PAMIDO-287057 format. One line per 8 residues: number of its first residue (from 1); for each residue y negated, x negated, z of N, C-alpha, C. Coordinates in Angstrom, 3 decimals. Layout:
% residues N
NUM	Y/X/Z/Y/X/Z/Y/X/Z ~ ...
***
This chain:
% residues 185
1	10.623/-8.128/11.948/9.205/-7.816/12.048/9.043/-6.306/11.861 ~ 8.252/-5.711/12.700/8.021/-4.271/12.600/7.018/-3.982/11.484 ~ 6.925/-2.727/11.101/5.945/-2.321/10.086/4.531/-2.644/10.577 ~ 4.245/-2.349/11.836/2.911/-2.610/12.395/2.591/-4.104/12.351 ~ 3.547/-4.953/12.746/3.320/-6.397/12.705/3.126/-6.879/11.263 ~ 3.933/-6.344/10.364/3.808/-6.699/8.949/2.414/-6.335/8.436 ~ 1.953/-5.128/8.756/0.626/-4.685/8.303/-0.471/-5.579/8.869 ~ -0.323/-5.988/10.133/-1.322/-6.890/10.735/-1.358/-8.225/10.004
9	-0.182/-8.761/9.692/-0.105/-10.042/8.984/-0.715/-9.905/7.598 ~ -0.358/-8.847/6.888/-0.892/-8.627/5.546/-2.404/-8.495/5.594 ~ -2.903/-7.719/6.537/-4.340/-7.503/6.644/-5.055/-8.812/6.981 ~ -4.463/-9.603/7.864/-5.081/-10.859/8.274/-4.964/-11.922/7.185 ~ -3.771/-12.060/6.594/-3.525/-13.110/5.603/-4.118/-12.773/4.250 ~ -3.937/-11.509/3.825/-4.247/-11.234/2.439/-5.307/-10.214/2.141 ~ -5.565/-9.277/3.012/-6.470/-8.206/2.638/-7.813/-8.279/3.337 ~ -7.964/-9.157/4.308/-9.218/-9.236/5.049/-10.364/-9.532/4.092
17	-11.305/-8.614/4.038/-12.479/-8.813/3.195/-12.226/-8.590/1.717 ~ -11.049/-8.108/1.363/-10.733/-7.912/-0.039/-10.030/-6.588/-0.234 ~ -10.428/-5.848/-1.257/-9.747/-4.593/-1.561/-8.534/-4.871/-2.426 ~ -8.344/-6.107/-2.840/-7.325/-6.399/-3.829/-6.242/-7.307/-3.266 ~ -5.088/-6.736/-2.950/-4.034/-7.543/-2.362/-3.432/-8.506/-3.373 ~ -3.705/-8.347/-4.674/-3.157/-9.245/-5.670/-3.713/-10.652/-5.509 ~ -4.917/-10.756/-4.948/-5.539/-12.059/-4.761/-5.026/-12.773/-3.514 ~ -4.242/-12.083/-2.709/-3.754/-12.650/-1.456/-2.661/-13.672/-1.712
25	-2.529/-14.613/-0.800/-1.462/-15.600/-0.875/-0.394/-15.239/0.147 ~ 0.709/-14.651/-0.316/1.783/-14.237/0.567/2.941/-15.237/0.555 ~ 2.700/-16.434/0.049/3.740/-17.439/-0.021/4.336/-17.693/1.362 ~ 5.624/-17.615/1.449/6.310/-17.896/2.707/6.385/-16.713/3.646 ~ 5.705/-15.625/3.350/5.763/-14.445/4.205/7.059/-13.708/3.910 ~ 7.911/-13.620/4.885/9.227/-13.030/4.686/9.588/-12.199/5.907 ~ 9.008/-11.007/6.051/9.237/-10.216/7.253/10.661/-9.729/7.384 ~ 11.118/-9.601/8.614/12.423/-9.018/8.875/13.589/-9.907/8.509
33	13.334/-11.158/8.180/14.414/-12.077/7.859/14.924/-11.944/6.439 ~ 14.540/-10.907/5.724/14.942/-10.717/4.334/13.727/-10.269/3.556 ~ 13.936/-9.800/2.376/12.816/-9.291/1.592/12.663/-7.802/1.830 ~ 12.674/-7.401/3.103/12.624/-5.987/3.465/11.375/-5.302/2.937 ~ 10.222/-5.975/3.011/8.986/-5.339/2.600/8.329/-6.039/1.424 ~ 8.337/-7.344/1.420/7.595/-8.081/0.403/8.556/-8.580/-0.648 ~ 8.807/-7.760/-1.634/9.789/-8.054/-2.657/9.078/-8.600/-3.879 ~ 9.463/-9.777/-4.310/8.842/-10.392/-5.475/8.911/-9.512/-6.707
41	9.904/-8.639/-6.773/10.015/-7.738/-7.919/8.905/-6.699/-7.919 ~ 8.314/-6.430/-6.771/7.219/-5.462/-6.691/5.894/-6.134/-6.981 ~ 5.645/-7.280/-6.348/4.336/-7.905/-6.454/4.166/-8.714/-7.732 ~ 5.173/-9.488/-8.148/5.003/-10.363/-9.300/4.602/-9.648/-10.582 ~ 5.310/-8.589/-11.012/4.887/-7.929/-12.251/3.481/-7.339/-12.147 ~ 3.150/-6.768/-11.016/1.817/-6.189/-10.847/0.764/-7.285/-10.862 ~ 1.053/-8.387/-10.221/0.112/-9.504/-10.171/-0.087/-10.078/-11.580 ~ 1.015/-10.207/-12.332/0.921/-10.712/-13.703/0.112/-9.761/-14.583
49	0.341/-8.467/-14.428/-0.377/-7.465/-15.215/-1.873/-7.526/-14.901 ~ -2.204/-7.645/-13.620/-3.611/-7.722/-13.243/-4.240/-8.998/-13.796 ~ -3.523/-10.092/-13.748/-4.039/-11.359/-14.275/-4.332/-11.238/-15.773 ~ -3.447/-10.555/-16.504/-3.656/-10.362/-17.942/-4.919/-9.547/-18.196 ~ -5.100/-8.470/-17.442/-6.301/-7.656/-17.634/-7.566/-8.399/-17.224 ~ -7.487/-9.204/-16.176/-8.651/-10.007/-15.776/-9.014/-11.020/-16.865 ~ -7.985/-11.652/-17.421/-8.220/-12.641/-18.480/-8.814/-11.958/-19.711 ~ -8.275/-10.787/-20.058/-8.793/-10.045/-21.213/-10.249/-9.648/-20.989
57	-10.562/-9.180/-19.802/-11.943/-8.792/-19.486/-12.884/-9.987/-19.653 ~ -12.442/-11.146/-19.168/-13.267/-12.355/-19.276/-13.458/-12.762/-20.743 ~ -12.371/-12.704/-21.518/-12.456/-13.070/-22.943/-13.367/-12.105/-23.696 ~ -13.266/-10.810/-23.404/-14.113/-9.828/-24.076/-15.582/-10.006/-23.680 ~ -15.806/-10.343/-22.411/-17.172/-10.584/-21.944/-17.796/-11.761/-22.704 ~ -16.963/-12.743/-23.040/-17.428/-13.921/-23.777/-17.353/-13.723/-25.290 ~ -17.079/-12.474/-25.708/-17.012/-12.096/-27.122/-15.962/-12.892/-27.890 ~ -14.833/-13.177/-27.250/-13.738/-13.895/-27.895/-12.595/-12.914/-28.180
65	-12.836/-12.041/-29.145/-11.910/-10.971/-29.480/-10.546/-11.507/-29.920 ~ -10.537/-12.590/-30.688/-9.276/-13.151/-31.187/-8.357/-13.580/-30.041 ~ -8.942/-14.056/-28.962/-8.147/-14.495/-27.818/-7.400/-13.329/-27.165 ~ -7.988/-12.142/-27.243/-7.387/-10.957/-26.624/-6.330/-10.346/-27.538 ~ -6.438/-10.583/-28.838/-5.543/-9.957/-29.799/-4.351/-10.818/-30.190 ~ -4.327/-12.070/-29.800/-3.242/-12.955/-30.223/-2.561/-13.590/-29.020 ~ -1.460/-14.245/-29.274/-0.747/-14.980/-28.247/-0.122/-14.081/-27.189 ~ 0.260/-14.684/-26.090/0.922/-13.957/-25.006/0.040/-12.846/-24.456
73	-1.250/-13.121/-24.302/-2.169/-12.114/-23.772/-2.200/-10.887/-24.688 ~ -2.312/-11.107/-25.977/-2.332/-9.998/-26.926/-1.061/-9.183/-26.880 ~ 0.084/-9.862/-26.782/1.374/-9.169/-26.719/1.482/-8.364/-25.418 ~ 1.116/-8.972/-24.290/1.194/-8.270/-22.996/0.329/-7.011/-22.990 ~ -0.885/-7.133/-23.497/-1.782/-5.979/-23.546/-1.245/-4.912/-24.498 ~ -0.688/-5.345/-25.611/-0.138/-4.406/-26.587/1.059/-3.646/-26.021 ~ 1.943/-4.335/-25.318/3.110/-3.686/-24.713/2.669/-2.667/-23.664 ~ 1.727/-3.034/-22.810/1.215/-2.097/-21.801/0.551/-0.889/-22.451
81	-0.249/-1.144/-23.489/-0.935/-0.063/-24.189/0.073/0.876/-24.850 ~ 1.105/0.314/-25.465/2.148/1.127/-26.099/2.864/1.995/-25.066 ~ 3.190/1.414/-23.919/3.876/2.174/-22.859/3.008/3.320/-22.357 ~ 1.722/3.067/-22.211/0.825/4.122/-21.765/0.685/5.221/-22.817 ~ 0.553/4.821/-24.067/0.365/5.794/-25.142/1.582/6.692/-25.301 ~ 2.765/6.109/-25.207/3.992/6.864/-25.429/4.619/7.384/-24.142 ~ 4.104/6.926/-23.012/4.651/7.315/-21.714/6.164/7.136/-21.672 ~ 6.640/6.098/-22.351/8.070/5.831/-22.328/8.483/5.185/-21.011
89	7.534/4.592/-20.351/7.773/4.042/-19.024/6.450/4.018/-18.286 ~ 6.532/4.149/-17.001/5.327/4.121/-16.187/5.241/2.790/-15.478 ~ 4.052/2.257/-15.386/3.877/1.026/-14.644/3.751/1.366/-13.169 ~ 4.114/0.429/-12.308/4.038/0.666/-10.872/2.588/0.771/-10.430 ~ 2.336/1.698/-9.560/0.996/1.878/-9.028/0.926/1.202/-7.672 ~ -0.053/0.374/-7.495/-0.185/-0.343/-6.240/-1.129/0.364/-5.280 ~ -1.918/1.324/-5.779/-2.845/2.053/-4.926/-2.712/3.550/-5.194 ~ -2.838/4.321/-4.121/-2.829/5.778/-4.250/-3.892/6.357/-3.341
97	-4.495/7.428/-3.799/-5.468/8.161/-3.006/-4.703/9.295/-2.334 ~ -4.580/9.234/-0.998/-3.770/10.192/-0.253/-4.563/10.710/0.943 ~ -4.656/12.027/1.048/-5.317/12.671/2.185/-6.703/12.083/2.452 ~ -7.432/11.855/1.377/-8.790/11.347/1.514/-8.878/9.862/1.804 ~ -7.772/9.147/1.728/-7.752/7.708/2.020/-7.144/6.966/0.843 ~ -7.448/5.691/0.739/-6.816/4.843/-0.265/-5.743/4.029/0.440 ~ -4.515/4.133/-0.048/-3.391/3.381/0.510/-2.915/2.377/-0.529 ~ -2.587/1.197/-0.066/-2.157/0.107/-0.929/-0.700/-0.198/-0.631
105	0.104/-0.312/-1.680/1.520/-0.626/-1.519/1.684/-2.140/-1.545 ~ 2.123/-2.687/-0.447/2.390/-4.119/-0.354/3.875/-4.275/-0.067 ~ 4.633/-4.614/-1.090/6.059/-4.850/-0.936/6.827/-3.678/-0.362 ~ 6.446/-2.464/-0.706/7.174/-1.296/-0.248/6.615/-0.649/1.008 ~ 5.583/-1.230/1.593/4.916/-0.656/2.764/3.548/-0.160/2.309 ~ 3.276/1.122/2.532/1.973/1.686/2.193/1.026/1.463/3.371 ~ -0.082/0.780/3.116/-1.042/0.442/4.164/-2.396/1.034/3.804 ~ -2.934/1.832/4.718/-4.258/2.424/4.556/-5.278/1.300/4.451
113	-6.138/1.408/3.460/-7.163/0.386/3.250/-8.066/0.215/4.480 ~ -8.241/1.278/5.259/-9.111/1.227/6.434/-8.423/0.598/7.647 ~ -7.144/0.274/7.539/-6.423/-0.314/8.672/-7.032/-1.649/9.050 ~ -7.184/-1.860/10.345/-7.688/-3.113/10.895/-6.622/-3.662/11.827 ~ -6.365/-4.951/11.755/-5.315/-5.571/12.570/-5.548/-5.387/14.066 ~ -6.789/-5.129/14.481/-7.104/-4.962/15.904/-7.001/-3.511/16.361 ~ -6.703/-2.622/15.455/-6.658/-1.189/15.730/-5.493/-0.823/16.651 ~ -5.699/0.199/17.479/-4.604/0.716/18.302/-3.577/1.372/17.379
121	-2.302/1.114/17.659/-1.213/1.569/16.801/-0.319/2.542/17.555 ~ 0.043/3.639/16.895/1.030/4.590/17.407/2.178/4.568/16.405 ~ 3.343/4.065/16.821/4.491/3.984/15.927/5.423/5.148/16.185 ~ 5.795/5.823/15.106/6.696/6.969/15.176/7.909/6.660/14.310 ~ 9.076/6.937/14.854/10.302/6.709/14.097/10.431/7.779/13.018 ~ 10.700/7.327/11.798/10.834/8.244/10.666/11.937/9.258/10.932 ~ 11.680/10.491/10.601/12.628/11.607/10.690/13.065/11.934/12.119 ~ 12.280/11.512/13.083/12.556/11.845/14.486/11.895/13.178/14.820
129	12.097/13.648/16.043/11.437/14.872/16.485/9.917/14.710/16.437 ~ 9.420/13.532/16.811/7.978/13.278/16.785/7.439/13.367/15.359 ~ 8.163/12.837/14.416/7.796/12.848/12.994/7.615/14.294/12.511 ~ 8.614/15.122/12.797/8.556/16.510/12.340/7.554/17.334/13.145 ~ 7.337/16.955/14.402/6.334/17.642/15.219/4.933/17.363/14.678 ~ 4.701/16.141/14.216/3.429/15.800/13.570/3.208/16.687/12.340 ~ 4.244/16.829/11.531/4.144/17.668/10.331/3.907/19.135/10.679 ~ 4.544/19.567/11.739/4.396/20.951/12.172/2.958/21.236/12.613
137	2.379/20.310/13.370/1.021/20.504/13.893/-0.050/20.239/12.830 ~ 0.257/19.348/11.885/-0.711/18.979/10.837/0.002/18.908/9.491 ~ 0.204/20.052/8.844/0.943/20.106/7.580/0.358/19.233/6.467 ~ -0.935/18.897/6.560/-1.539/18.049/5.527/-0.948/16.638/5.526 ~ -0.264/16.280/6.613/0.389/14.964/6.666/1.528/14.850/5.670 ~ 1.992/15.967/5.155/3.088/15.939/4.178/2.744/15.003/3.026 ~ 1.501/15.079/2.561/1.052/14.221/1.465/1.158/12.735/1.845 ~ 0.836/12.416/3.073/0.921/11.033/3.548/2.384/10.615/3.681
145	3.191/11.463/4.303/4.596/11.132/4.544/5.392/11.041/3.246 ~ 4.910/11.672/2.181/5.587/11.575/0.890/5.541/10.160/0.319 ~ 4.657/9.327/0.848/4.611/7.933/0.394/5.905/7.198/0.730 ~ 6.541/7.583/1.830/7.786/6.930/2.210/7.902/6.744/3.699 ~ 8.938/6.028/4.084/9.254/5.832/5.501/8.727/4.514/6.061 ~ 7.937/3.809/5.302/7.310/2.573/5.768/5.833/2.681/5.419 ~ 5.045/3.128/6.393/3.626/3.296/6.089/2.757/3.123/7.321 ~ 1.501/2.805/7.056/0.461/2.677/8.083/-0.716/3.496/7.579
153	-1.084/4.531/8.348/-2.157/5.428/7.940/-3.145/5.571/9.094 ~ -4.424/5.464/8.797/-5.453/5.559/9.825/-5.799/7.037/10.048 ~ -5.642/7.473/11.292/-5.902/8.864/11.659/-7.405/9.093/11.842 ~ -7.837/10.353/11.903/-9.256/10.625/12.124/-9.805/10.021/13.429 ~ -8.937/9.781/14.416/-9.387/9.173/15.673/-9.491/7.651/15.570 ~ -9.281/7.130/14.365/-9.353/5.695/14.091/-8.237/4.906/14.774 ~ -7.075/5.532/14.886/-5.867/4.860/15.357/-4.904/4.800/14.193 ~ -4.088/3.750/14.158/-3.136/3.603/13.072/-1.832/4.312/13.415
161	-1.460/5.257/12.566/-0.172/5.933/12.692/0.807/5.173/11.808 ~ 1.817/4.598/12.448/2.810/3.800/11.736/4.113/4.581/11.695 ~ 4.684/4.695/10.508/5.999/5.308/10.360/6.967/4.184/10.028 ~ 8.020/4.080/10.821/9.006/3.003/10.689/10.400/3.604/10.845 ~ 11.343/3.142/10.065/12.708/3.672/10.153/13.502/3.064/11.291 ~ 13.117/1.899/11.745/13.947/1.204/12.734/13.477/1.357/14.174 ~ 12.214/1.722/14.386/11.729/1.860/15.755/10.549/2.799/15.815 ~ 10.171/3.157/17.033/9.009/4.010/17.227/9.304/5.149/18.180
169	8.273/5.884/18.507/8.388/7.018/19.415/9.184/8.117/18.738 ~ 10.037/8.750/19.517/10.834/9.846/18.975/10.347/11.197/19.467 ~ 9.444/11.188/20.452/8.860/12.416/20.975/7.359/12.207/21.162 ~ 6.573/13.229/20.814/5.132/13.234/21.065/4.753/14.617/21.569 ~ 3.852/14.655/22.524/3.382/15.944/23.034/2.298/16.494/22.110 ~ 2.008/17.762/22.241/0.941/18.380/21.456/-0.382/17.665/21.712 ~ -0.632/17.307/22.984/-1.889/16.650/23.340/-2.006/15.275/22.670 ~ -0.899/14.516/22.650/-0.922/13.197/22.014/-1.212/13.325/20.516
177	-0.610/14.315/19.896/-0.835/14.535/18.468/-2.277/14.956/18.220 ~ -2.753/15.887/19.010/-4.130/16.369/18.832/-5.155/15.258/18.995 ~ -4.907/14.330/19.926/-5.843/13.214/20.123/-5.930/12.323/18.881 ~ -4.855/12.263/18.114/-4.879/11.458/16.879/-5.800/12.069/15.831 ~ -6.008/13.368/15.941/-6.762/14.064/14.899/-8.153/14.524/15.336 ~ -8.629/13.983/16.436/-10.002/14.228/16.873/-10.843/13.076/16.316 ~ -11.746/13.429/15.424/-12.557/12.405/14.748/-13.373/11.616/15.773 ~ -13.325/10.305/15.592/-14.079/9.408/16.470/-15.530/9.360/15.998
185	-16.443/9.494/16.950/-17.879/9.501/16.608/-18.461/8.121/16.610
***
């Protein structure tokens, strides 16, 4: 499965109408024949952490302080709080604000929140001539490309720029690049 196909499936199955991919049901989704993108080690801890904070918020809203301070929930919150206070370890971030957009990490693929499964897609092979030509013409893309080699980012022209290591265009003309950065009215 390509990055673009994976993003379409994720958007359709799990993110449609929701800003929170943790609520999505990705059971059985296994792109590329392996756990290339959707790795349980990435989603499970984040999903568990979010569930703990949601439960704590609900308990606090109901003024049940003891429920938040004891048991597994209390321990989980305490461990997270200790890690944050001491910065001995950082928790994984599932969302980043990049180049004026919010990108969500789903199993190692960064997907622009504005991506729509019906959007026109331009796939560029990572580290190809086209990849570096994009950076040359638009240096601000460096911030986007720093996310990694598996990403979907919505350009100002409202087209999805997909970076994939296994496939994609290896050459782009100046005109093709410029059209990606002309804001759609």
